[in-house]
N, C-alpha and C positions, 0 to 999 in steps of 0.2 A: 258450791252453794246449791242446795237442792230446792226445787219448787216447793213452796209451802202450801199445804192444803188444809182446808177446814175439816176437822174431824167431827163428824156428826152422824154416827153410825146408827141409823134407824132403818128398819126393814120393811119392804113391801113385796108383794108377790109379782113375779115376772110373768107376764101374760102370754108372750110369744112362744110357740112351740119351737124348741131349739134344734139346731143341727149338732148332734153329739159326736164326740170322739172320746171313747172310754178307755181308761187305763186302770190297772189294779195296783194297789199299794199294800205292802205287808207291814204289820205291826211287829213289835219286838216280843210279843207273847208267844215264843216259839214252842213251849211245851204243849199248850192247848192246841196250837196249830198242828203239831206233829200227831197228836192223838186223833184229831178229827180227820187228818189226812189219811191215817191208817184205816179209820173206819170207812171212809169213802172208797178207798182202794179195795177193801174187802167186799164192799157192796157191789163193786163192778167186776170182781174177780181178777183184779190186777195187783201187781206188787206196787209199792210206793214209787219206785223208780219209773215203772211203766206209766203210772198215773201222772207223774210229773211230766214225763215226756209227752203224753197225750195233751195235758193242759198247755204246755209250751207250744205244741203244734197248733192247737185250736186258737190260742192267743195270737200267734203269728199270722194265721189265716184271717182272723177277725180284724187285726190291725191293718193288714194289707187291704182288705175290703173297704174299711172305713177311710183309709188314706186315699183310695181310688175315688170314693164318693166326694171327699173334700177337693181332690184335684179337679174333678169334673165340675164341682160347684163353683170353683174359682177361675176356671178356664176363661169364661166370658168376661171376667172382671179385669183382665190384663189388657194393657194398651196394644192395639194392633201395630204391625210393622209399618214403618214410615213409607209413604208413597214414593214411587220413582220420581226423579227430578223432572221428568217430562210431563208429569201429571199437571193439569191446569189447576190454578188456584180455586176456580169455581168448583171443580170436582172435589178437591181436597177439603173444602169447607163443608161439603155434604157428608164426607166420610168421617164420622165421629164415633168414638166409643161411648159406652154407657157412662164412663167416668167423667165426661165433659157435658153430659146432658141432664144432670140432676136438676129437678125443678123445685126442690124443697129448701134451697139455701136462701131463704127470705131475708130481707134486710133486717139487721138486728137493732136493738135499742141503742141509741147513742149514749155514750158514757155520761153526758151531761144530764140525762134523764135518771141516772142512778146516783151519781155523786154531784155535789155542787163544785164543779171544777173551778169556777171563777173565784170562789171563796178560798179554795185550796191554794190557788196561785197568788191570792192577795196577801197571804202571810206565809212566811217560810215553813215549808214542810219537807222533812227528809223522806226518802223512799220507804224507810221503815215505818214512819208515821202514816204514810199513805196506805201502806199494806195493812196496818192495824185498823184503819178506818174501813178499808175494803172488807176485811175479815169480819169486823163487828157488824157491818151492814148486812152481810149475808147470813150471819148467825141469828139475826132477828127476823128473818123471813119465815113464812108459814107459821105464824103465831108464836114466834120465838123458838121454834124447833130447828130451823135451818133446813128442813126437809125440802127436797126437790132441787137443791143447789149444791155445787162445790165451787170453791174459788181458790185462786193462787196469785202470787206475785212472781214474775219472772224477770230476772236481771236482763238488761238489754242485750248483752253479749250472748247469753244463752238463747235468747229469742232469735237472734240473727243466725245462730248455728242451726236451730230447729227449722227456721224458715227456709234456709238454703237446702236442707235435706228434704223438707216437705215439698219444695218446688221440683226437686229432682225425682223424688219417689212419693207422689201424692196419695197413694193408696196402700193399704196393707190389711192383713187379717190378724186379729188379736184374740187370744183365748181367754175365757172366763171359767174358772173352776166351778164345778157343780157336784154336790153329793147326789148320786143317782138313787132314787127310791127303790126299795125292795120290790121285786116282781114275783108274785106268788106262782106264776106259771112256769118259772125256770128254777132249777136247783140253786139254792143260796150259796154264796161263796163260803169257803171254809172259815171257821173262826180265826180271827187275826187278819183277815183280809177285808177290804172294803172297796167298792167300786167308786172311782173318781172319774167324773165325766167333764167335758169341756164344751161350753157353748161358744161358737165363733162369732166375732163381730167384724163387719167390714167397716173400715175407717177411711175417710177421705178428707184431704185438705182442700180448702178454698181460700183464695186471697182476694182482698177488696181494696178499693181506693184508699190511699193514705188519708187519715183525718188531718185537718188543719191544726197547726200548733195553737193551742188555746191561749186566751188572754185573761188577765186578771180582772178585766172590765166586762160587765154583762152587755155593754153596748156592742152590737154585732159589727159596727163599722170601725171599732177600735182594733188596731193592729197589735200583734205581739210585741213584747218589749224588745229593745234594740239588740240585746244579747242573743235573742232567738230569731231575729229577722231573717238571717241567712241560712237557717237550718230547716229541715223538714222531718216529718215523721215517716217511719216505714209503713208498708202496707199492713192493714189489719188482716186478721186471719180467723177462719172458723174451721173446726174439725168436727165432722159428723160421724157418729157411731151408730150403725144399724145392724141388727142381727143378720148374719149371712143368709139364713133361710128367707128372711123377709126381703132382703135385697135381691136374692136369686129369683124370687117369685114376682116382685113388683118393679125391680130396677129403679129407674129415675123417679118413680112415684111412691117409693117406699118411705116409711116414716122413721126418721132417726130416733133412737131412744135417748140419746145424749148429744147435746150440741155444746161444744166448747167455743167461746168467743174470746179472742185475744185482742184487747183494746190497746192501741198504740198511741193514744192521744197524749200521754205524758212521757213518751220516749225521749223527745228532744229536750224537755224541761227537767225531767227527773231520772232519766235512764231506767225506767221501770215499765213493764208491761203488766196490765191487770187482766187476769183470766177469769172468766165467769162460765161455769158449766150449768146448763139448765137441763134437768131431767124431764122428759115428756110425761105429762100427767096421764094417768090411766083413765079409760072410759068406764071402768067397773065401779067407781065410787069416788067420793070426795076425799081429798088428801091421800090419794093413792097414785103411785108412779110406776112407769114401765120398768124402771130399774130401782134397786135400793141404793142407799148412800154408799155402802161398801163397794158394790160393783162399779159405781160411777168413779169412786176413788181409784180402783184398780185400773180402769180404762185410762184415766188421766195420767196415772203414774206409768202405765205401759207406753204411752205416747212419749214420755221423757226417756224411757229406757231404749226405745228403738230409734228416736230421732235426735237425741242429744249425744252426738258422737264425741269421743275423746281424741279423735284425730291422730291416733297412733297406729291405726290399721289393724288393731288386735281386738276390737270390740265385737263381741258375739252378736249384739243387736245390729250393728252395722253390717256384719257379714250376712246375717239372715235376711235383712231388708234388701241388700244388694242382690243376693241370690234369688230371692222371690221375684224380682223384676228382670234381672239380666240373665239368669240361668234357671228358669223355673223347673226344668227337668231334673236339676240337682237339689231342689229344695226338699228338705226332710221335715215333715210335720212333727215327728217325735222330738227333733232338736228344738223346734219352736216351743213345744210344751215343756221340755226340760229347762230351757232358758227362762221361760216365764215363771216356772215354779221356783227358780232360784232368786229371781229379782223382784217379783211382785210382793 
């Protein structure tokens, strides 16, 4: 059962200068490509095979250089080795990585400020009906356009799987595909080719105190019904997505472009988690955002791809996430791009 997302694809300009990782993709128009390839080879006094060999060598060198840049950019984001057992707790408390020092995970709006939870509990509602209400509410935001938000409903068992993985591996790097604009200062690619670039986003899980099981009564002193008196909700969660370049420059003070909040208020009563994604508004104008709707959708779906494991040990998302944290020297950026291209 997949996470359901609101489809409201409207576009806005991304303001942050990205950290690029560029790859080339070939189209199937081979005849025009071959003709242009021959012309370019003649211009450089080379045979076609020599030109292709040169292109492959240049491409390999460029990818290696960009991979090294990414490796350096993410080196500071990894957790430091654990302190020796003899280290005092006072010293251990002071030795924290950037990953535990973020200052921008502000308290989020309570679910009761978005939905009338008491009314939902006062009459029977299925998880599907609650999901429909959640989707309809967000579709009416921003003057009925839904811009600036994504939403989803997550079955409780899926959330527990993602939460367990998120606690174990709370950070990762996710790529967003970008069409790279033509640069008049460099020779254009041969017809049939186009440059595909990727902007990398640093993502981080945070967990918060579990909300109380809600009551059908609006009286704050009324306890939940007898059937829910002995159960509790799981911890709420947020996931922050920040451009890697932004996080590299500003660390804990960087601004996330997308914040996903996973509300667990109805976990005990309805076995459903309500997810709300808020895109940070841009300062360049009214009704403009730091991410467009489609990019926010891709990031939200990427979270599912890498953190919702199938538990058979053969999931590529699981392997890449484990390698990134446990064997960073073996992590291959091209494998991340290839996997993301297949699954996003």
